[in-house]
N, C-alpha and C positions, 0 to 999 in steps of 0.2 A: 330804112327807119319804119318802125311800126306806125300805122295810121292811128291818128288821134281823133277822138269823138268828143262832142260837146263844145263849150264855149266859154270864154272869160276865165274866171277862176275855177271853172269846173270842166277840166279836160281829162280824158281817160284813154288808156289803151286796153284793147281786149286781150285777155290771157288765154291762150289757146290750150284747150284740153286740161282745164285747171283740176277738176276732181279726178282723183286716182282711185278708181274702184277696184277692189279685190276681185280675182277671177270668179266668175259665176254669180256676181252681184250686179244688179242694175236698179235704176231709179223707177223705171216705167214712166213716170213723170213727177214733177216737183211742184206741188201747190204752195209751199211755204219755205221760208229760210229766215234765220235769225242768227245774230252774232253776239257772244257773250263778252264779259270784260276782259277776257284773255285773248280775244280775236279767235276763238274756236267758233266754227261755222256749224250750225245745226240745220239740217235739211230735212224738211217734211216731204216723204215720198208717198207714191201709191204702188210701191213694190212690197217685196216680202219683209224688208227691213223699214218700218214706218218712219223712224227718225234716225238719220245718220249723222255722225260728227266727224268734222275734218279740221285739220289746222289750217292756219292761214295760206299755207303753200299748197293745199289741196290733198295732203296726205290723209288718208282714212284712218280714223282712230278707234271708232266703235259704233254700235248701233243699240237701240233700245225700242221698246214699245210693241214688240211682236206679240200678236194675239189680242191687243187691246183696242184695235181700230177696225172700222169696216174695211171691206176688201178694196174699195176703190173711191171713197169719197172722203179721205182726209182733206182738210181744207184750208186752215189758217194756222199760223204759228207766231207767237208773240213771246219775247224774253223780257222780263222784268229787271228793275235795278239790282236785285238780289241773285240774278242769273237763273231764276225759276222760269219755267216754260208754261205757256198755256197753249194747248192744241185743240182746235175745233175740228169736229167731225160731223159734217151734215148728213152722213149716211146713218149714223146711230143717234143723232140729235143730242150730242153731248159736248161739253168743255172738260178737258182733263188737264190737271196741273201735274208737272213733274219737277223734281229737284234738279239742280245742275248736274248731278251724278246720274240722272236718269230714273230715279225711283218715283213712282207714282205717289202723289200726295192726296189727291181727292179727284172726284168726278162730279160735275154739276149737270143736271138733267137727267130725265128718266130714259135709260139706254133702250133704244128700239121702241120707245113709246111717246110719239111726238104729240104735242098739243095740236087741237084741230086747226087746220090751215086757215090763216088769216084772222085767228081768233084773238091775237094779240097776246096770248098766254105763252109763256116759255115752255119749250122751245119747239120750233118747227124748222129744221135745217139751218141751224146757226152757222154763220160764216167766219167769225173770228171773235177774240176777246182781248181786252187790255186791262191794265191795272192802273188806277189813279195812284201816282207815287206819293201823294200827299197824305192819303189815308188808307190805302190799300183796297178801296172799293173796286170791285170787278165790273166791268162794262161789256156787255155781249151784244154784238150785232147779230140779230136774228133775221136773216136775209133772204132766204129762198121761199119759206112758207109763211113768213111774217115780214112786215115792213116796220121793224120795231128795234129799239134799244133797251135792254133790261140791265138793272143795276143791282148788285148784291154786296153785302159787306164782305170783309176778309173771312169772316166766320160762316159765309155762304147763307146768310140772312137776306132774303128778298127784300129790296128797299122800294123801288118804283120803276116804272117803264115809260117811254114816250115814243111817239111816232106812229103813222098809219100810212096806208097806200095814198100816193098823191104826188103832186109835183110842186106843192106850195111849200114855203119855209117850215121846217120842222116835220115835213112829211117825207117818205122815202118810197122808191120803187124797189131798190135792192141795196140796203145798207151792207157793205162788204168788208169793211176793215175800220180799225179805230186807233187813234193816237192821242197822246196828251203833250202839251207843252208845259214849261215851267210855271205858267201862270194858271194852270189847271183848265185851260181851255180843251174841250173835247172835239177832235177833228173826226168826222165820219165821211167816208167816201160813199157816196150814193151812186152806184155804178150806171144804172140805166138812165139816170138823170144827167150823166156827164158833169158831175159837179162833187165838190167837198163842201159839207155843211160844218159850221162851227158853233158850239154850244158852251153854255157854262156847266159846272159839274151837276146841276140839277135839271139839265135838259132844256134850258131856256135858249132860244135861237139868238145868235149874235150876228152871224153874217154867213155868206156863202161865196165860193169861188166857182164860177161857171166855165163852160167851154173846155173841160178836161175830158178827152175822149175815154169813156167807160173806164174810169179809174178803178183798178181792181186791188191794188196793194198800196201801202203807204207806210213810211217810217219817218220818225223825226230824228235828225242828227244835228247837233249843234243848234243853229238858228235856221235850219232849213227843213223843209219837208220833201222828201223823195218819193215820187209816185210811178208806179207801173200802169201803163195804159194797155188795156186789152184791145184786140183786133175788133173788126166791124161785126155787126149783128147778122142774124140770118138774111140771106139775100144779097148782102153786101160784104159778107165776111172775107171775101178775097179782094176787096177793093184796095188799091194802094193808097197809103196815107192816112188810112183810118186806124189809129192805135198802133199796136206793137212797137212801143217806144218807151223811154224813161224821160220824165220831165222833173225838174227841181224848182221849188218855189221858196221864196223867203216867207217869214211869218206874216207879212202884209198881203200875201197872195200874188206877189209879182214873180212871174216866171223868169228865172235867171239862167235856165239851161234846159235844153231838150236834145236828145239823140236817139236814133233809131231810123234805119233805112225805111223809105216809103213801102218797099215790097218785103214781105216776110221772108225769113230764111234762117239758116243755121250758121252763117259766116260771121266774122267780125262786124259789129255795128248792126247786126240784124237780130230781130226777135220774131217769135211766132205768137206767143200768147202769154205775156207777163202776168204773173198771178201772186207772186211774193217778192219782196225786196228787202234788202238789209245793207248797212253800212258799217264798216269796221273802223277802228281807231285811227287808221291812216287815211280814211275817206274813200277806200276802195268800195265799189258797189257790187253786190251779189244779186242776180236776178233769177228767180225761180219761175218756170213756165209750165202751163197745162197743155204742152204741145201734143200729147198723144190724144187727149180728149177733143181738142179743137181741130187737129189735122191728121195725126198719124193713124187713128183708128179708122179713118175713111179712105185711107190709101189702099191700093190693090197690089200686093198684100199689105195688110196693116203692119206698121212698124214703129218702134220707138224713135223719136227724134230728140234732138238736144233740148233738154229742159232745165239746165243750170248753167249760168256763165258768170265770170268775173270780169270786172273792168277796173284796172289799177289806175289810180289817180296819178296824174303826172304834173 
């Protein structure tokens, strides 16, 4: 019998070698993943094919985005209710929108022309974006060179921003990912503060969930938030039990499930560096990892490590 991970109503089996790549194609690593309404899986990579598409069984379908991204800093992937995609690239300081067919719709931000670091102006190394399903407004987490969230209309007109460096409510150290629930509450993972902050659509603070280890990725599915937790920071990045796991919370902030071995690895139930997460209509979980950046590039010789895995709900 396959080993089962998780607890309660949230139990999963690891799917060995899920993604079936064509000969000569590799991920390098996968900073983002998203699932559309047909359970097609979109994978953001740092390889030669920036966005790859698979069916639910892991069969490769197509790729797109070649020539539109930086060489190795694609960062976040979000899919809207209309199956359009928002892709963040902190290397060229942009958010790009693609149709469900992979056609580029628009680009937000001045390519290769960042705002001054910590200026609060858009953008300096944005990490992700999401759309408010109620009105189409676009929310961008500007997380590496700013501690800020910026809001635009669906016509790309700037509305307002909020946030600054700090650990108080409404401040951020590294806003890294955004999600919305059906009540238009805005969830922002604040990675280096080990928390998720929750706001109304105008950026007014509501509450926060603390003690989540370096939350890197987040997706809302049903009435739960699925979170990927990154490994430890410099100096303790190889410590067991610090991150490299998946946790699931209800919308009141109660953790209902957590799985991931205390030691990093490439086996079932193990992770190295969760950075993107998605859930399909069956409740299956897809975890994208920046394993090469965190671990593989430092090996002798450097090598690509597993950076995408699927866990089937049982």
